[in-house]
N, C-alpha and C positions, 0 to 999 in steps of 0.2 A: 701596220700591226698585224693585220688578218693573217698576211705570210707566215710572220713569226708565230702567232697563235696557233696556227696549224701543226706546224712542226713541234712545239711545246707540248700540244696536246699529245702529240705520239710519244714523247718522253717522258709525259705524267702517265702513260699508259705501262711504259717500262718500268717506271717506279713502283706503280701498284703491283707489279709482276715481281718486283725485289721483295716487296713488303709481305706477299702471300708466301715467300719462301722463310721468312722470318729476317729477311735482309732490311737494313735502313731502306726506306724506299726513296732511291735517286735513281733516276732514269737518264741516258742520254741517247740522242740521234745524232748522225752527222750526213750532211747532204753534200751534194757536188755543187758545182757551179750551174748546173741546168736545174737545181731543185729536188732533185732525185735523191731520195735515202738509199746510202750506200752501206750504212752500219747501224747497228741498235746494240744497246749495253744497259745492263743495270747492276747494282752492286751485287757483287758475289763473293765477298771476302769471307762472310761466315761457312757458306757450302763448299768454297774452296779452300778455306784455311789459309786465305792467300790475302795479306795486307795490302797489296797494290792491285786488288780486283775492284777498284772502285769503278763508277758505271762509266766514265770517262775513259780509263784506261783501256777497259773492255773493248769500248768503241775505237776507240783509236786502232787496238790491235787489229779489229776486224775489217776497219776500212783500208788499213795498210796492206792487208793480203788481198782484199777485194780489188785495191787499184794496182797493187803490185809494186808498191813503191812506200818509203816511209815518209816521203814529202807530200803532205795533202794542201799544198797551197791554195788551192781554189775552193776549200772546203769550210763549211761552218758547221760548229756543234753547238747543239741544243742540250741543255742540262737543268736538270729541275733544281739545283742547289750549287750556289757559287762555288767553283774549284778550288781545293785545297791547294796548297804549295806544291805536292808530289804531282798532282793533276796539272795544273798551272804550268809547272816545267815540262811535262810531257807534251802538252800542247804548243808550246814553243818548240821544243825539239823537232815536233812533227810539223812544224811550219804552218799550222792551221790557221788559215785567214781570220777567222771571225768566233767569238764565243758569245753565245746568247744564254743567259741565265734565268732563271725564276727567282728564287729568294737568296738573300744573302745568307752568308754562313758567320753570325757572329763569333764563332768559337775558333773556325780555321779558313776563313774567306781569304783567298789570297788573289782576287780579281778585283779589289778595290776596297774591301772592307777593313781586314788588317794588315795585309799587305798589296802591293800591286804589282806582281810578279811580270804579267804580261806586258808591261808598260814600262818598267826599269829602263833608265837610260843607257846602261851599259851592255845590255842584250843584243844579239846580232838580230833579233827579229821581234817585230811588235806584233800585237794581237789585237784587234778590234774588238771592244768590249760593250756588249748590249745588255742591261741589266733589267728586272722588274716584269720580265714577260709571264704573264700567268701567275704573278707572285704570290696573290692570295691563295691559288688553288695548290700551289707548290708548297706553300708555308703549311696550310692545313694538312696536307698530307702526312708531313714531316710530325706537326704537333699530335694528330691523332693516332699515329704510330707509336709515339714515346709515350703518350697518356695509356694507351691500351696495355705497353710493356708493364709500366708502372703499377696500373691495377692489376695485373695479374701476380705481381710479387706480393700483393696484399693478403 
């Protein structure tokens, strides 16, 4: 678990960076098979005015550029929030090996909560899912962000 905690902590730093920009605080880190960080990303939907600029998509694009391939077959992504359907699809299409996430997303979670896209039997690629890593920290960051936004509206 210490191995996973280390990289989830880096993803949490990315999430905090998103929050400082007024973005929903979700962060992602991609490591290669040797455990080297090859990409980082955080939500940029608001600042880029791009509905696809989720942390996972940002990180996958950077990892693909870094490796020179769209196939990330030996990579693991660490993300603070369970991927949504769009991100789960992108992770399958990138052939990522493993998804490690912090907290579940009861509104859009597509890695076991509402849907289980990475394990769907008809898809040609299966993704290993590990959940609940630093779950409380990941959840607290999101809850605090939305609480702050609600308080500002009052």
